[in-house]
N, C-alpha and C positions, 0 to 999 in steps of 0.2 A: 377876456379880462385879466387885468394886472393882478398877480396873485398878492402883491405889499398893500395895495389899495383893498385889495378883499379884506386881506386879516386887520388891516387900519379900520375900516368900515366896523366889523364885526365888534371890536375893542371898544370905538365910540357907543356903536349901539348896548354892549353891556353895561358899558360906566351910567348910561345915561336909565338904562334899566333899573340899575340899583339903587340910581338917587330916586327915581320913581316909588319905588318900593321904601323906601328910608321914608319918605316925605308921606308915605299912606300910612306909614305904621305911625309915625307923629302926627298922624294929619288932624286937623281939628277944621274948622270951617271953611278955609282956603286953600283945602285940600284938592278941591275942583280946579281950581281955577291953576296952582301949579300943575295938575297931569295935564293941563290944555297946551300949558308952555312947554312942557318935554316932548310932548306929542308932538307939536309943531317942530321942535328942536331934530326931532329923529327921524321926520317928514324930510327937513333942509339936509340931515345929514345923508340920507337916502339920495335925494336929488344932486346931493355934490358928488357921492360916489358913483351914481348913473353917470354924470356927466365926463368924469374921469375915465370910465370905461369906456364910452364912446369915442373919447380924444384918443385911447388907446386903440381901440378898433378902425377910427380912421385913419389913423398912422400907419398901421399893420397892412391896411389895402392897398394904400398909396404906395407902400412899399414892394406890396404884390405886384401892383400894376407896371412900376418902373423894371420890374423882374421879367414880367410879361413881355414888355416891349422892346429890352433887350435881346429876351431868346429868340421873339419875332424878327428883329431885326437881322439878328445870325442866321436865321433859318434860310429868309428870303437872299442873304449871303451866298450861304452855303449851295442855294438852287441854283444861283447865275455859273457859280464855280461847276458844276456838276453839269451845265447845258454846253456851259464853254468847251468844258474837258470832251463832251460825247460828240460833239459835233467837231472837233479836232480829230477825236479818234476815227469818226466816221470820215473824213477828208482823206485820211493817212490810210485806210482801209481802201478806199477807191482807188489812190495813188499806186498802192500794191497792188491791186487785183485787174487793173486794167491792162497791164502789159499780159497776162496770161488770159485774158478772155477771150479773144477767139481762138487760140488753140486748144482752148479747154472746151468750148462747143466742140470744135472739130474733132476731139478726143472721144468726147462724149458720145456724140452720135456715132462714130465708127464704133466706140466698145457697145452701146446700146443696139445696135445693127448684130453685130457679133454675137453678144451677149442673146438675142431675140435668134437667132438661129440654131447656137446652142441649145436654147429653152426648147426649139421645138424640135429639134432631134431628141433630144432626152426623153421628151414629152410623148415621143413618137410609140415607142411600149408601150407606156400609161392608156395613150388613146385607143390604142389596138386591144388592151386587156378592158378598157372600159366598154368599147363595141361588143366583146366576146362576154362581155357581163351583162350589159343589155340585154343582149340575142338571149343569153340563159336568162333574166329576169321576163322577158314575153313568152319563152317555152315552160318558166316553172308557173308563170301567170296562168296560160293555156293549160297547163295541166292540173294546175288548182281549179280553172272553170271546169272543167271535166272531172277533177276528184268533187267537186261540190255537187256536181248534177248525180254523180254516181251517188255520193254522199245522201242526196236526195233522196233518189231512188230506192236507197237502201235504206230511209227511214220510211219510206212510203212502205214499202214491205216490209220492216219491223213493227209499225202502227198495225198493218192487217194481221199479220200475225198475233200481235197481242190482241187483236180482237178476236181473231180466232181462238185463241189459249182461252181468252176470258169464256168464250161463246164454252169452250169444251169443257174448262174447268165448273162450268153453270151445270152442264149437263153429267157434269161428272158427279157434283154435289147431289144433285137430284135422283143419281142413279144410288148412290151412296146411301141414300137414306131410303131405300128396299133393302131388306133384309137377304133376300135372293143374291141380288145383283152385287152387294157390299160382300157377300161371301166367296161368290167369284172372285170378285175382284182383290179381294186378302189372299184368294187362292193362287191366283196370275204374280201378285206380287212375292208371295211364298216361292212359286217355282223360280221367278229369277233370282232371290237369295240365293236359292238353292245351285241354282244352275253356276252363278259366280264365284261359289265356294269351290265347284269342280264335283258336286254329289249330284251327278242324273239321276235318272229317273230310271234307267234298267241297271243301274251298279250299286247302290249304295242305298234305297228310301222305295216306299211304297207308300203310291198318293192314294188317300182317300178308302181307306180299308176302314170297315167294318167290326167292332168289337161287341160281341155277345154277351149280355153280362147276367147279372141272378135274375133281375127284372126287368131290364129294357137292353135293347141295341144301342149303342155309344157309336160316333162316328166323327174321331180326330181328322183332322185336314191333312195330317202326314207323320207316319212313324222312319225315322230316321235308323238305320241298321248301323250297328257299333260294330268295330272288331271284336271279334271271341263268340259272338251270338248276343252280345246284347242290344238292345232296342231303346229309343228315346221317342215318347210323344209329344207332338207339337200340335197347339191347336192356334188356329188363327181367324177365329168368330169374335175380333173385337166390337163393343160397343161405340159408333161413333155418331150416334144422330143429337145427343148433347152437344158434343164438340163442334159439331157442325152448325149447330142453331148458336152457339154463343161466336161463332165468326160471322156468321151472318148479322146477326142485329147486336148492335155495340149497347142498348138500353138495358138488355138484360142481361147481358154479357157475365156479369159474375155469379147470377142464380144458374145459368146454364153453366158454366166452368163448374161450379158446384155440383151439380146434376152430374156433369161429366165425370168428376172425380168418383163418387158414388157409384155410379155405371163400371167404372173399372175395377173398383173395390168387388164390386156385386160379383163380377163376373169371374175374378179370380180365385173368390171364394166356393164358388160353383165349380169350376176347374179342381178346385181342393176336394170338393167334396168326392167327385168323380172316380179318384183314385183309380186313375188310368196306369198307375203302377204295378198296381196287385193283378191288372187283367190280362196283361203286356208280358208275356216269358221275357224274361234278361233285362227286364227295364229298371234302371235304379230308380230309388224313390223320388221321382223328378218329373214334372211335365214342364214345357213352354209355353208360355202363352205369348204369341206372337202378334206385335201391333204394329203395324205396316207404316202407319205414321208418327213420327217421332217426334214432334211437335205433340202431338194429343198425349203420349206418355209424359211429356214436359208440363204440360197444362193440369194434368191429375198430381202429378207429384209438386207441383207449387203448393198446393192444398192440403197435400197428404204426403209428405216427405220422406215418412217411413214404409211407405209401399213397397218397395222393395225388398224391404227388409222381413217384413209383415209375409209377405208373400212366400219368400223363401223360408220360410219358419213353418209353411204349410205346406212345402213341396213344390212349388207352382214359382219357374223363373220366369219373370217379365223379360221379355226379351224385343229389341226393337230391329231393324235390318242390319246394323253394325254388328250390334251383339250377336245376334244370330250367325252372320257371318264367320266371324272369328270363330264362334262356337261349330260349326259346319267345317272351317278349314280345319281346325284340331282335329276334329274326326275324321275328315279325308287324308290328313296326314297321318292318322293312325292306320285307314286302310290303305296306305303306301307302305307303311313299315309292314303291315302284315304280309302285302302282295311280295315284297322283298324276302320277308321269314320265308312265307311259302315257294317262292322262285330259289332261296338257298335249301330248303329241302328237295326240290325236285333236283338242282342241282348234284345233291348230294347224292342219290338213290340213280342219276344219270351215271356220276362217277364212280359209283362202285358196280352198275352194272357192267361199264365201260372196263372196270379193272379186270371184273371176273372175265370177260372175252378177251383180254389180253393176255391173263393167265393162260385158259384155255389155247389160245391159237400159239403161245411159245410153247408150252408143253407139248402142243402136236408139231413145232416147229421143231423139238428138241429130239422126241422120234424121230422124224424124217432124216435129220441129221445123224444119228447113231445107226440108222439103216441104210445111209450113203457110206458110212465107215465101213459096214461090215459090206457091203457090194464092193468099195475098193478093195479091201482085203481078201475078197474071193478074186477079183480081176488080178490083183498081184501074185495071188495061187497058180491062178490058172495060165499067166502070162510065163512063169518060171519052169510049169512042167511044160508047157511048147517048146521053150527054149530048149529045155534040157530032152526032151522025147523026138521031139517032130522036126523042129528046124534044125537040129544035127544033120539029122539023114537027108533032108532038102538039100542042104548047103551042099553036102558030100555028092549028090546027086548033079548039081550044076557046077563041081570040079571033075566031075568024069566026063564032062562033056554034052548034058543035057543043055539042052538050049529053051532059052526063058529069061527072064528079067530074074533080077538078082532079088533076094529076097529080105525085104528091111527090116532093119532090127528093132521089134517092139520093147518100148521102154514101159517101167514099171509106174504107175503113179503112184506119187509120193505125198501128195497135198493130200489132207484129210478136213475135212469141215470140220469147223469152228462151233462151239457151243457155246451159249451164253454166259459171262465172266459166273453169273449166278443162279442156279437152278430156281424156276419160278415156282414158290411152292402152291399149289392147287387152294383157292378159297373152301370155309368150310361147304360153301353149299354143293361144289363139287366131290367132297368127299359124301 
């Protein structure tokens, strides 16, 4: 729509509206007729405005159609020119390539053959390598198949071993429920720990002694001898029934674990009341409560975390295999130090005896030297006497014609035996 026509239409409408309102205010009986006349005028004005707008739109569309026709004609002309130029270029390309077509095909063929030959030569090592790789893969596949076969056998053996292990575990669990078998098993585990620590039966400990008390006899599992005459009592009679029940039955596990913790606490309190340290000479205020299953102690301490401290307050050391090995290795180290000290004492005694014997030998040797010196002195005196009294007359006879060999000259001994630089004093034992 033309903006000028729009503005004119708005102004005409405003004027007509003002006239209508004025007449209405002044109105009387003819107001309705005037209003109808005014509305007719307004409709006519709107129709004229719409007609003007339609005319403007028609002219604008005609102008656009003319522009589209012009652009379409120009596009068609450009397409024709493009096709003509493309045909010319194609013709020129054919004219340029035709002289070189035959020679280029021959050169391309020669180059292709040469390139193919070079490619074959260059790919020959790669082909050999691929053949070796294929051979390696086949061997690897064969080895893998054999390995899988062996693995299958190993898995079968492992399953069989697992089955046997479960059976052995079941039998062990059944055996551990019997007090006598559990005691023997605890003693076996205790012996293994002692052997692992280097505390052998015939050296530093005595198994299964019986201690006679005031009212009854008590039988600990082990007494470990300490350097210096001390001894430590070890007890391995650990209650495990409730712990085994807790493992076997999940429905009552919590109740069984609580019973196991109470049984462990009751056992160390019983050990504390036995007071082994008062009945074993040289024992510190301590008795070792050996638990061969570490998980059993952990299960009890989950419910009674202060069990270790409470037991130590009553002179009971709760020891698993790990702790007992460390304790026994410390004791074994003490025994080694004691053996070294004993060897040092024996070496000192042997050294003292050797010194005394060496002193005696040197003194005897000095006496022999002194006697040799006296013998040399007597020998030289006899030689001088022989020269002065006998040999003079004998040589005189030889000069007077007595036949016989000439008497040789006797030379005195001038070397004297050397005594030690410092005379060895006799030891107090010789005195």
